[in-house]
N, C-alpha and C positions, 0 to 999 in steps of 0.2 A: 515166836512171831517172825524173829529174823533169822536168815542164814549166816554162813561164815563171813559173807561180804559186808554184813549189817546192812543189806537191803530187806525193807520187809517182804516175809514170804506170802503167797498166796493162802489165804484162809479159805476153809470150807466153804463158807456161806459165800464168799466172793465166786466161785465156781457156780454157784447157783444164780448169780445175778444176771440181769440182762446186760449187754454193753449198753454204756451211757447214748444216749439220743444225740447223733452227731450234731444237730439242730439246737439242743439245748444249751444252756450255758452252765457250766461246772465249776465250781469253786476249786480253786487249786491252793489258795493261801487266804487265811483268814487271821486278822489281828483284832482282838477286842480287849477290853477294860480287864484287869484282873480277876480270875474266876478262884483264886485262892481262898480258902475259909479263913486263913489269916488277915484280920483287916490291915494289917500294917503292909501287907505286901501290896505295891501299887505297879508293879510290873506288868506289863501286858501278856496276855495270853497269846500264843502263836500256835494257829492250828494249820498243819501240812496234809494236803492229801496224800494217802500211804503213808503218812507218818505216825507217830505215837501220840496219844491222846494227851492232853497236857495234864490231866487229873486222876485218869483211870489206867493204872500201871498195867502194862502189857497188852493195851488195847491198840488197835490201828485205826485210823481213820480211813474209813472205805468210800463214803462220798459226802458232800458238802452242796446244798442246795439253799440260794435265798428262798426265805417263804414270803407269803403274802403282805405281812405286816412289817417288812423291811428287815426282819431279824432273818436268822440262819438256822437251819437244822443240819446237826453233824451226825452222821452214822458211823458206829465204828462198833468193832468187835474183838475180843481178845481170843476167839476160835471156839469158845463154849458160851459165851452170853453175847448177845447183841445189844446194844445201846443207842439210843437216839437222845442227844442233846439239843435243847432248845435254847439257843441265844438270842436275846431280845435285842431288837433293834437299838435300844439305847446304850446297849454295850459295845457295839460293833464300831471300831474305827476305820477300817477299810479291808478289802479283800480284793483279790485277784482272780479273775475267770477264764476259762477258755472257752471259745467259741470256733463255729465252723469257718473255713476260709470264705463262704458265702456271706455269713453273717459279718465277719471282720470287715470284708468289702463295704458292705452296706452301712454298717455302723460308720466307717471312715466318711465315706459319701454324705451320709446324714449330718456328721458332724461339720464337715465343710461347708455345706449348704447352710446349715444352722448360722456359721460362723459369717458366711456372706451375707444373709439377711440380717444378723446384727450389725455387721459394717453399714449394710444400706439404710438402717434405721437410725445408727447412731449419726450417719451423714445428714439424713433428714432433720435429726434432732438439732444438730448443729447449725443448719441453715433455717430452722425454727427459730433458735435461739440468737442467731446473727440478725432476724428480723426484729428481734425484741431488743436489741442493742441500738438500733437505729433511732435516734432521737425523732419524738412524734413531731408531727408539723404542727405550726402555731395555728391555732383557729382564730379566724378574723371576725371580731365582734365589731357590729357596726357602730360607729361614733354617734352619741345623741344628736339629733338635729335641732340645733337652738332655736329655729324658728318655731319649732312645734312647741315649745314650753310656752313661749309668749303668747300663742294663739289660745292657750287655754287647754284644758283636758277635751278630748274627744268622746263622742257617746254620750248617754244618758246622764243627766246628774240625779242626785238624791232625790231631788225633789220632784222629778218625773218629766222635766222639762228639756 
């Protein structure tokens, strides 16, 4: 699988693969919880595109893609056998991905726009909180009229008069 410079060589199956879509996101590094069958091994597994499969001796990682449920599909081969490894989302710690230049620029623009919107929302929330911090105005309750109590109750009495 490797040449004298310890770089992975091109596998026969790789010659048959179409080039990756330049607008697709391709994972180049993936770090997961341990996949070792040894329950005491708590070291994370590191998966590198064109590098060795962490558990399949002699296998080279050919492609890695995030799947719909947030996990990652890892495609690897040793030249004679092709393997698809499903990494569930609950095991993924983080990953690095490559994107096209256009996608890269669009992602940064989107992040900055989102950041500006967050700042505006934070300012609005601060203004709302400032309004809540103002002491409420006192409510004026009319003082009872002492002359009204001496004149007796107004309105019909209980005996109908």
